[in-house]
C-alpha positions in Angstrom: 13.2 -14.2 -1.8 13.1 -15.3 1.8 12.2 -13.0 4.7 15.6 -13.3 6.4 17.4 -12.0 3.2 15.1 -9.0 2.8 16.1 -5.6 4.0 13.9 -4.0 6.7 11.3 -1.4 5.7 12.0 -1.4 2.0 8.8 -2.1 -0.1 9.2 -4.2 -3.2 6.7 -5.9 -5.7 4.7 -8.7 -4.0 4.9 -12.3 -5.0 1.4 -13.0 -3.5 -1.4 -13.1 -6.1 -3.7 -10.1 -5.9 -1.2 -7.9 -3.9 0.9 -5.0 -5.3 3.7 -4.7 -2.7 5.4 -6.5 0.1 7.7 -5.3 2.8 9.6 -6.8 5.8 8.3 -4.5 8.5 10.9 -4.2 11.4 10.0 -2.3 14.6 10.9 -2.8 18.2 12.9 -6.0 17.6 10.0 -7.6 15.7 9.9 -8.6 12.1 6.8 -9.2 10.0 6.3 -9.9 6.3 3.4 -7.7 5.1 1.7 -7.8 1.7 -0.4 -4.7 0.8 -2.3 -3.0 -2.0 -5.0 -4.6 -4.1 -3.9 -5.3 -7.7 -7.3 -5.0 -9.3 -7.6 -1.3 -8.7 -5.1 -0.2 -11.3 -3.4 3.2 -10.9 -6.2 5.5 -9.9 -4.4 7.6 -7.3 -6.1 10.8 -8.2 -6.3 13.5 -5.6 -9.9 12.7 -4.9 -9.2 9.0 -4.6 -6.2 9.7 -2.4 -8.2 11.9 -0.1 -11.0 9.4 0.3 -8.6 6.5 0.9 -6.6 8.4 3.5 -9.7 9.5 5.4 -11.3 6.0 5.2 -8.2 4.3 6.5 -7.3 7.0 9.1 -3.8 7.4 7.7 -3.0 10.1 10.1 -3.0 7.7 13.0 -1.1 4.8 11.2 2.1 4.6 13.2 3.1 0.9 13.5 5.4 -0.3 10.7 4.1 -3.8 11.4 0.7 -3.0 9.7 -0.4 -3.0 6.1 -2.3 0.2 6.7 0.9 2.0 7.6 2.6 0.9 4.4 -0.4 1.5 2.1 -0.7 5.0 3.5 3.0 5.7 3.3 3.9 4.3 -0.1 0.8 3.9 -2.3 -1.4 6.8 -1.2 1.1 9.3 0.3 2.2 12.1 -1.9 1.0 14.3 -4.7 1.0 13.1 -8.3 -0.5 9.8 -9.2 -2.1 8.8 -12.5 -5.0 10.3 -14.3 -5.6 6.9 -15.9 -9.0 5.6 -15.0 -9.6 2.4 -13.1 -10.4 -0.9 -14.9 -13.9 -1.1 -16.1 -15.1 -3.5 -13.4 -14.0 -1.1 -10.7 -15.6 2.1 -12.1 -18.2 2.4 -9.4 -15.7 2.5 -6.6 -14.5 6.1 -7.0 
């Protein structure tokens, strides 16, 4: 799908290898195609992992819709829930 046909600020699965999501970020008359989320990390969005990620990336100050940090904080690491499924074996030491 081309950027001009995508709706603004609606995340969708990414077509870039190694990335989970993409979004056409629109803000202040600017448009930018942003790919975010590392595919290799599985679904470990446990509350401990979420808390660490949000602190490490300073999610409280991510305001610009033209950054990957904003979208990762808002969509992947935002709310409660998440999976209790563990990360892939090669990533175990990360959490």
